[in-house]
N, C-alpha and C positions, 0 to 999 in steps of 0.2 A: 693763860697760860700756854694751851694748846703751839697758839698760833708762832709764839715765840722759842716753843722750842725746837722748832721743826728746821731740820739744817739746809733744806732750799729756802726756808722764809727769810732766815739770816745771812745767806751768801747774797739772796734780792735786798734787803733792805742795807746790808754794806755797798752792795754794788750800787744802790741807789745814793750813797753820800753824797758824792760830789756833786750831783745834780741828776733832771729829769732823764732819762734814755728812753730809746726804742726798743721793741720786744727784738730787734735782732742784736742789738747791740747789749742787752742784758743776757741773752745766751751764750754770746760770745766772753763776757767779763765772768760769766759765772761758771763755766769749768766742768762743765760735763753734763749739765741740765737739760734734757729733753724741751721739747718747744709747747710738748702738750705740758709738764709738771710744773714750766715757767709758768703757762697761762692759766693752771690751776693755784696754783702760788699766787700768784698779782689778783688773780680773783678772790682769795681767800683774806690777805692783805687789804684788801680793797673794804670787803665788806666788816674788815675790823677797825676798820676806819686810818689804816697806818700808809696806804699808798692810793693815790690820787690817779684815774686815768685822764689826760687830755687829748681828745681827741681834734684836729683841726681841720676846716674845711676848705683842704687845696686838692688840688691833680699832681702826683697822687695823693689818696689821703694818706695822712700824716699820727700818728698815734702817740704818743709820749707816756710814762710812766713816773711820776716821782713822790717822794715822800710826803705825806699831811705834817703838819704840826707839833701830832700824836705822834706818829713815824720818829719824826726828827727825833724825840726824846729818847729813844733806844740807839743811837749816833754813838754817846759815852759809852754804855756799857758795852756793844759790839766791837769799842776798838780796844776796851780793856781784854775782853775773853779773845780777841785775835791777837795781840801783843802776849796775853797768855799761853796761850796754844804756841805762839811761834817760839818761846821761849822753855816752854815745857814738853812742847809734841814728841821728841826723842826719847823724852824718859816713861812717856806712856807708853809709845812703843815698845820700848825695852820690858817695862812690865808685862807689859799685855804678851809679849812674844816667850817671858820667862812661865808665865803662867798657864799658857798654851801647851808649854814642852812638857810642863811640869804633869799635865790631864795626860796629856801622849801616853807620857812614862810611866802613871799610875793605870791608865788603861793597859797597856803593853803589859805590867808584872800580875794585873788581873787575869788576862790573859793564860799569861805563865802560868799559873797558880790552878787556874780553871783544866788547862792540861796537863799538867803534873797528878791532878787529885783521879783523871779520869783513866791514864797509866795506870 
């Protein structure tokens, strides 16, 4: 379960839903992932049977990554989660900001109470 809960795993699987891609293409499509983290993510996805690596005997060498049949079973759930995030992302951010503001206010009030009791 941990493998599919990882942010970069889901981003990588989503990027591969339209077909095999090279490492550099995945970096560009994934928006913010470092090459090192992408390599680690691809290796984990391969080890769990979700992604396959294809190396072509060409000059220069070419390697592509694609979803396995098992990996393709994640396409629909990821599309549903992506749609949900697009529809509800702003509401989640609004709630998170309100919660952070409430915590900040509580901390300020607690500090104020401590300061008054010292005086």
